[in-house]
N, CA and C atoms as a LAMMPS dump frame, in Angstrom:
ITEM: TIMESTEP
0
ITEM: NUMBER OF ATOMS
168
ITEM: BOX BOUNDS ff ff ff
-5.0000000000000000e+02 5.0000000000000000e+02
-5.0000000000000000e+02 5.0000000000000000e+02
-5.0000000000000000e+02 5.0000000000000000e+02
ITEM: ATOMS id mol type element x y z
1 1 1 N -290.966 325.951 363.746
2 1 2 C -291.149 324.722 362.996
3 1 3 C -289.959 323.812 363.295
4 2 1 N -290.264 322.577 363.637
5 2 2 C -289.198 321.623 363.923
6 2 3 C -288.546 321.162 362.624
7 3 1 N -287.363 320.602 362.766
8 3 2 C -286.626 320.116 361.602
9 3 3 C -287.407 319.036 360.869
10 4 1 N -287.994 318.109 361.617
11 4 2 C -288.733 317.019 360.965
12 4 3 C -289.959 317.533 360.212
13 5 1 N -290.664 318.503 360.766
14 5 2 C -291.822 319.037 360.047
15 5 3 C -291.383 319.855 358.831
16 6 1 N -290.241 320.526 358.955
17 6 2 C -289.698 321.28 357.82
18 6 3 C -289.307 320.311 356.694
19 7 1 N -288.645 319.221 357.059
20 7 2 C -288.278 318.215 356.065
21 7 3 C -289.514 317.6 355.416
22 8 1 N -290.525 317.343 356.21
23 8 2 C -291.763 316.781 355.671
24 8 3 C -292.384 317.744 354.662
25 9 1 N -292.38 319.013 354.97
26 9 2 C -292.93 320.019 354.063
27 9 3 C -292.117 320.092 352.773
28 10 1 N -290.792 320.036 352.89
29 10 2 C -289.934 320.05 351.703
30 10 3 C -290.192 318.828 350.831
31 11 1 N -290.382 317.679 351.464
32 11 2 C -290.663 316.456 350.702
33 11 3 C -292.002 316.55 349.97
34 12 1 N -292.988 317.166 350.616
35 12 2 C -294.29 317.362 349.96
36 12 3 C -294.136 318.26 348.735
37 13 1 N -293.383 319.34 348.89
38 13 2 C -293.158 320.253 347.761
39 13 3 C -292.416 319.543 346.638
40 14 1 N -291.425 318.727 346.999
41 14 2 C -290.659 317.976 346.009
42 14 3 C -291.572 317.022 345.241
43 15 1 N -292.442 316.322 345.959
44 15 2 C -293.376 315.399 345.314
45 15 3 C -294.347 316.152 344.404
46 16 1 N -294.806 317.306 344.867
47 16 2 C -295.713 318.118 344.057
48 16 3 C -295.024 318.545 342.754
49 17 1 N -293.762 318.954 342.857
50 17 2 C -293.026 319.343 341.657
51 17 3 C -292.807 318.155 340.733
52 18 1 N -292.587 316.979 341.293
53 18 2 C -292.438 315.772 340.466
54 18 3 C -293.692 315.552 339.631
55 19 1 N -294.826 315.696 340.264
56 19 2 C -296.105 315.543 339.569
57 19 3 C -296.259 316.61 338.486
58 20 1 N -295.903 317.845 338.819
59 20 2 C -295.997 318.935 337.835
60 20 3 C -295.108 318.669 336.625
61 21 1 N -293.882 318.199 336.871
62 21 2 C -292.956 317.91 335.774
63 21 3 C -293.53 316.818 334.881
64 22 1 N -294.052 315.758 335.484
65 22 2 C -294.639 314.668 334.699
66 22 3 C -295.791 315.173 333.837
67 23 1 N -296.654 315.996 334.414
68 23 2 C -297.791 316.529 333.664
69 23 3 C -297.312 317.473 332.559
70 24 1 N -296.317 318.294 332.868
71 24 2 C -295.812 319.249 331.887
72 24 3 C -295.181 318.535 330.699
73 25 1 N -294.505 317.423 330.958
74 25 2 C -293.862 316.684 329.878
75 25 3 C -294.883 316.046 328.942
76 26 1 N -296.077 315.802 329.435
77 26 2 C -297.129 315.202 328.595
78 26 3 C -297.965 316.261 327.873
79 27 1 N -297.808 317.51 328.274
80 27 2 C -298.652 318.579 327.725
81 27 3 C -297.854 319.42 326.731
82 28 1 N -298.302 319.5 325.496
83 28 2 C -297.56 320.282 324.491
84 28 3 C -297.567 321.788 324.76
85 29 1 N -298.427 322.259 325.652
86 29 2 C -298.476 323.692 325.947
87 29 3 C -297.237 324.152 326.733
88 30 1 N -296.571 323.22 327.408
89 30 2 C -295.367 323.555 328.164
90 30 3 C -294.157 323.45 327.249
91 31 1 N -293.288 324.442 327.334
92 31 2 C -292.063 324.348 326.549
93 31 3 C -290.918 323.827 327.422
94 32 1 N -289.811 323.551 326.783
95 32 2 C -288.676 322.963 327.491
96 32 3 C -288.126 323.872 328.581
97 33 1 N -288.215 325.184 328.389
98 33 2 C -287.723 326.118 329.414
99 33 3 C -288.558 326.041 330.685
100 34 1 N -289.854 325.928 330.532
101 34 2 C -290.729 325.807 331.704
102 34 3 C -290.453 324.495 332.445
103 35 1 N -290.301 323.429 331.693
104 35 2 C -290.01 322.125 332.301
105 35 3 C -288.654 322.162 332.992
106 36 1 N -287.685 322.782 332.351
107 36 2 C -286.35 322.9 332.943
108 36 3 C -286.398 323.692 334.246
109 37 1 N -287.185 324.75 334.285
110 37 2 C -287.312 325.559 335.507
111 37 3 C -287.925 324.732 336.641
112 38 1 N -288.936 323.937 336.313
113 38 2 C -289.541 323.067 337.323
114 38 3 C -288.527 322.052 337.846
115 39 1 N -287.741 321.488 336.938
116 39 2 C -286.732 320.501 337.341
117 39 3 C -285.661 321.129 338.229
118 40 1 N -285.293 322.373 337.941
119 40 2 C -284.3 323.065 338.776
120 40 3 C -284.846 323.302 340.181
121 41 1 N -286.11 323.697 340.272
122 41 2 C -286.734 323.887 341.582
123 41 3 C -286.743 322.57 342.353
124 42 1 N -287.07 321.508 341.649
125 42 2 C -287.125 320.186 342.259
126 42 3 C -285.742 319.775 342.77
127 43 1 N -284.713 320.021 341.975
128 43 2 C -283.35 319.685 342.371
129 43 3 C -282.913 320.484 343.596
130 44 1 N -283.249 321.768 343.638
131 44 2 C -282.901 322.593 344.803
132 44 3 C -283.558 322.055 346.066
133 45 1 N -284.803 321.651 345.953
134 45 2 C -285.497 321.064 347.104
135 45 3 C -284.824 319.764 347.538
136 46 1 N -284.463 318.934 346.562
137 46 2 C -283.806 317.667 346.884
138 46 3 C -282.481 317.92 347.601
139 47 1 N -281.717 318.891 347.124
140 47 2 C -280.441 319.217 347.757
141 47 3 C -280.648 319.729 349.177
142 48 1 N -281.666 320.529 349.373
143 48 2 C -281.978 321.055 350.71
144 48 3 C -282.394 319.923 351.644
145 49 1 N -283.199 319.008 351.138
146 49 2 C -283.623 317.851 351.94
147 49 3 C -282.402 317.033 352.355
148 50 1 N -281.516 316.772 351.392
149 50 2 C -280.298 316 351.691
150 50 3 C -279.425 316.712 352.721
151 51 1 N -279.28 318.015 352.544
152 51 2 C -278.436 318.794 353.453
153 51 3 C -278.987 318.75 354.879
154 52 1 N -280.283 318.882 355.008
155 52 2 C -280.891 318.892 356.339
156 52 3 C -280.988 317.485 356.941
157 53 1 N -281.098 316.479 356.089
158 53 2 C -281.227 315.107 356.578
159 53 3 C -279.895 314.538 357.064
160 54 1 N -278.824 314.998 356.458
161 54 2 C -277.504 314.457 356.787
162 54 3 C -276.513 315.572 357.083
163 55 1 N -276.723 316.289 358.208
164 55 2 C -275.796 317.389 358.512
165 55 3 C -274.404 316.834 358.873
166 56 1 N -273.391 317.517 358.381
167 56 2 C -272.008 317.083 358.658
168 56 3 C -271.258 318.185 359.338
């Protein structure tokens, strides 16, 4: 897998998690711990995207 396709896949996952977080925040069945876990996953993906996009 090339770097650009890997980054594209990470961005898709990040966007999917964004959607999940938005839906979870509107649904009373989700508790704060579940939402927090989704946000942590999203942050890890964002950090990975940044790291791969701007290698130093």
